[in-house]
C-alpha positions in Angstrom: -3.7 5.1 -16.1 -4.9 8.5 -16.6 -4.5 12.1 -14.4 -3.4 12.2 -10.7 -6.0 11.4 -8.2 -4.3 13.5 -5.5 -1.0 15.6 -5.5 1.2 16.2 -2.6 2.5 20.1 -2.9 5.5 21.3 -1.1 4.8 19.1 1.8 6.9 19.4 5.1 6.5 17.6 8.0 8.5 18.2 11.4 7.5 16.4 14.7 6.5 18.0 18.2 10.4 16.8 18.6 12.2 18.6 16.1 12.4 15.7 13.7 12.0 16.7 10.4 10.8 14.0 8.2 10.1 15.5 4.8 10.7 19.1 3.1 9.6 19.8 0.3 8.1 17.2 -1.4 5.9 17.2 -4.5 4.5 13.6 -5.7 1.6 13.0 -7.6 -0.6 9.5 -7.2 -2.0 9.1 -10.6 -5.1 7.4 -11.1 -5.2 3.6 -11.4 -1.7 2.8 -10.7 0.6 0.9 -8.4 3.1 3.3 -6.8 5.7 2.6 -4.9 7.7 3.9 -2.1 10.9 2.6 -1.4 13.9 3.9 1.0 15.8 3.4 3.8 14.1 3.6 7.3 13.5 6.8 8.5 12.9 8.7 4.9 9.4 9.4 5.6 7.7 6.8 3.7 4.9 6.0 6.1 4.9 9.4 7.0 3.6 10.1 3.1 1.0 7.6 3.7 -0.3 8.7 7.0 -0.5 12.5 5.0 -2.5 10.8 2.5 -5.0 8.9 4.7 -5.7 11.9 6.9 -4.1 10.8 9.9 -1.6 13.2 10.1 -1.2 16.9 9.1 1.3 18.6 7.0 3.7 21.3 8.8 3.7 23.2 5.4 2.3 22.5 2.2 -1.0 20.8 1.1 -2.3 17.4 -0.3 -4.8 18.2 -3.1 -7.4 15.6 -4.5 -8.9 15.7 -7.8 -11.8 14.2 -6.3 -12.7 15.3 -2.8 -15.0 12.7 -2.5 -12.1 10.1 -2.8 -10.6 11.0 0.3 -13.1 9.8 2.3 -13.3 6.3 1.0 -9.6 5.2 1.5 -8.4 1.6 2.2 -5.6 1.0 4.8 -3.5 -1.8 5.5 -0.7 -1.8 8.2 2.3 -3.6 8.8 0.5 -5.4 11.4 -3.2 -6.9 10.4 -4.3 -5.5 13.8 -7.3 -7.4 13.9 -10.1 -7.4 16.9 -8.8 -10.9 18.6 -12.4 -11.6 19.8 -14.1 -11.5 16.8 -14.7 -13.4 13.6 -12.7 -13.1 10.1 -16.3 -12.0 8.9 -16.7 -9.2 11.7 -13.5 -8.2 11.4 -14.1 -7.1 7.4 -17.3 -5.8 8.4 -15.9 -3.2 10.9 -15.9 -0.4 8.4 -19.1 -1.2 6.9 -20.3 -1.2 10.7 -18.5 2.1 11.4 -20.6 3.4 8.7 -24.0 2.4 9.9 -24.5 -0.5 7.4 -26.4 -3.5 9.0 -24.8 -6.7 9.3 -27.5 -8.3 7.3 -27.4 -5.7 4.7 -23.5 -5.6 4.4 -23.3 -9.6 4.3 -23.2 -9.7 0.4 -20.1 -7.1 0.5 -18.1 -8.8 3.1 -18.4 -12.4 1.9 -17.5 -10.9 -1.7 -14.2 -9.0 0.1 -13.3 -12.3 1.8 -13.9 -14.6 -1.2 -11.6 -12.0 -3.5 -8.8 -12.8 -0.5 -9.6 -16.5 -0.3 -11.2 -16.2 3.2 -14.9 -16.9 2.5 -14.4 -20.4 3.7 -12.7 -19.2 7.1 -15.9 -16.4 8.0 -16.3 -17.8 11.4 -12.4 -18.1 12.3 -11.3 -16.1 15.2 -7.8 -14.6 14.4 -6.0 -16.8 16.8 -6.8 -19.9 14.1 -5.5 -18.1 11.4 -1.7 -18.3 10.1 0.3 -15.0 9.3 -0.6 -14.6 5.8 -4.4 -15.7 6.5 -4.5 -12.6 9.3 -3.2 -10.1 6.5 -5.8 -11.2 4.1 -8.3 -10.5 6.7 -6.8 -7.2 6.8 -7.0 -6.7 3.0 -10.2 -7.8 3.1 -11.3 -5.1 5.6 -9.7 -2.5 3.3 -11.3 -3.8 0.4 -15.1 -4.1 1.6 -15.9 -0.5 1.3 -14.5 -0.6 -2.6 -12.0 2.4 -1.9 -10.7 4.4 -4.5 -7.3 4.1 -3.4 -5.4 1.5 -1.2 -3.0 2.5 0.9 -0.8 -0.2 2.3 2.4 0.3 4.6 4.7 -2.7 4.4 1.9 -5.4 4.7 3.9 -8.3 4.1 6.9 -7.2 5.8 6.5 -9.8 8.9 6.1 -12.8 6.5 8.1 -15.5 5.4 9.2 -15.4 1.9 7.1 -18.2 0.1 4.2 -16.1 1.6 5.1 -12.8 0.8 5.7 -14.0 -2.7 2.3 -15.4 -2.9 0.6 -12.5 -1.2 2.2 -10.2 -3.9 0.8 -12.5 -6.5 -2.6 -12.4 -5.3 -2.5 -8.3 -4.8 -1.4 -8.3 -8.7 -4.7 -10.6 -9.5 -6.7 -8.0 -6.7 -5.4 -4.8 -8.6 -6.0 -6.3 -12.2 -9.8 -7.3 -11.0 -10.5 -4.3 -9.2 -8.4 -1.7 -11.0 -8.0 0.2 -7.8 -5.1 2.9 -7.1 -2.5 1.6 -4.7 0.4 3.4 -2.9 2.5 0.7 -1.2 5.3 1.1 1.2 8.4 -1.3 1.2 12.0 -2.0 1.8 12.1 -4.4 -0.4 13.5 -4.1 -4.1 11.8 -7.4 -5.6 8.7 -6.4 -4.1 8.7 -3.1 -5.5 10.1 -4.1 -9.2 7.5 -7.1 -8.8 4.5 -5.2 -7.7 4.9 -1.9 -9.1 3.8 0.5 -12.2 6.2 3.1 -10.9 8.6 3.4 -8.4 9.7 6.5 -5.9 13.3 6.0 -4.3 13.2 8.6 -1.0 16.4 9.4 0.5 17.0 10.0 4.5 17.6 13.8 3.8 14.0 14.9 4.5 11.9 12.4 2.1 13.8 13.6 -0.9 13.0 11.8 -4.2 16.0 10.2 -5.5 14.6 8.8 -8.6 11.3 7.5 -10.2 11.2 4.3 -12.2 8.3 4.1 -14.7 7.6 0.2 -15.4 5.3 -1.0 -18.0 1.8 -1.4 -16.7 0.8 -3.9 -19.2 3.8 -6.1 -18.7 2.4 -9.7 -16.8 3.3 -9.9 -13.1 3.9 -14.1 -12.9 7.3 -16.3 -12.5 8.2 -15.6 -15.7 8.3 -11.9 -15.1 10.4 -12.6 -11.7 12.9 -14.5 -13.9 12.9 -12.1 -16.8 15.9 -10.1 -17.5 13.4 -6.8 -17.6 12.7 -7.6 -13.6 16.8 -7.8 -13.0 17.1 -4.4 -15.0 14.2 -2.9 -12.7 16.0 -4.3 -9.5 19.4 -2.7 -10.5 18.1 0.6 -10.9 16.1 0.4 -8.0 19.0 -0.8 -6.2 21.5 2.1 -7.4 18.8 4.5 -6.3 18.9 2.9 -3.0 22.5 3.2 -2.6 22.4 6.8 -3.5 19.4 7.2 -1.1 21.5 5.6 1.8 24.6 7.7 1.2 26.3 5.1 -0.3 28.4 5.5 -3.8 26.2 4.9 -6.9 
């Protein structure tokens, strides 16, 4: 990992109803890392993602990009796969390139490459109603990958899935990350998911998104079934759990 891909400086976000989600937040997103935002509901995790994506503007402070060109090529995956129900898997994944004006024929190699990366190449003609929940999320991830983004933002993408499917998609996301070398910012409520995926965990408090703790995790660790059973993994989970208790106002 190298320097900061982007930095959030003294960010505040107050909504029209008067609720302040963030106040004085400083956070760097380092190039090449998997940064997980972990915290209770209402702590501002998703707001941070929306600010980075440009879907919302800060009330104060600034989001500063090291390379302004990178901000124009983001991949975003939400908790809901948000697929077009009338469009095939191929056409759902093709959508970002279509919006950029690329022809279907010209985009086909990149679309099929993205579908192959998530194991959906054989389902390119299928409709969303023919897919399982996990397959729908894979299609959403392919849609995020098709532009070959510098940064992938993921807002609890696996929260609605069963545990077996969630573990499998966590494994697949690690493999994708290793293959692509992309930077990922991942929002989750799951301590176990954050410990498995991350190279850095930022634990946020309900108190205006205050950062309670940052947990650095060795990026060279193999993220596999043995890692999930290791003492190192357990220790990461314990640290994250203690910080999360602090973030929710319980005794540490």
